[in-house]
Structures are given as C-alpha cells and as structure tokens.
C-alpha positions, 0 to 999 in steps of 0.5 A: 440246069439238069446237072445242078438238079442231079448234084442236088439229088446226090447231095440230098440222097447222101444226107438222107443216108447219113441221117439214116445211119446216125438215126440207127445208131442213136435210136438204140439208146445205149450210151457208149464210152470208147466203144463200150456200153455204159451202165447207169452210174458210169461216167466217160472221160474224153480228152482232146486238143482243147482239154477234156470233159466228163459225161455221165451215163444220164447225160450221154443217154439224154444227148442220144435222145436229143439227136434222134429228131435231127437224124429223122429230119435229115432222113425225111428232108433229104428224101423229100429233096431227092424226090423233088429233084428227080421229078424236076430232072424228068420234067426238064428232060421232057420239056427239052425233048419237046423243044427239040422236036 
C-alpha cells in the first residue's frame, strides 16, 4: 500500500511541476511563432504530417489565455494529491509501527 501511495505522490508532484512550467509559459501572454514573438496582425503557419494550419496573433493569444486555467488546475490539483498521499504514507507507516509493536 505504501509503495502505491509513493508512486501516486511522485506522479502528482510531476504533474504539478509540469503544470507550473506550462502556467509560467502561458501566463506571459506573448504569442510565439517558431520561437519568435508575434505582434498584432501576424499569422503563424505550421506544417505537420496531417497538413498545415495558420493561426493569427489573436487566435494564438486566446489559446494561451484559455490554457491558463488548465495549468492552474494541474498545479493545485497535483499539489493537493501530493500532500494527501504524503499524509497517507505517514499514517500508514505509523499504523504499521503500532501493529508491529
């Protein structure tokens, strides 16, 4: 049981860190195309296996703003799960210590 809780804690911590990095990147609010800052009126064309697509500055900026709540959820949700699993590991360890005595 303790091993499972530790695995869940590590996964939750990873999700929280990933969300924090994404939140930091998205909350700057500066749309980028190919690593370069976009300005109003710009458009960005991307090409992939399934074809290509073009996004305007405004579409890219809106997409960044829409992703911030998801990033926040990853940070706070991951942190909450991490804290709960750490408390559960400690409680399990304490209970096992009492049963062994």
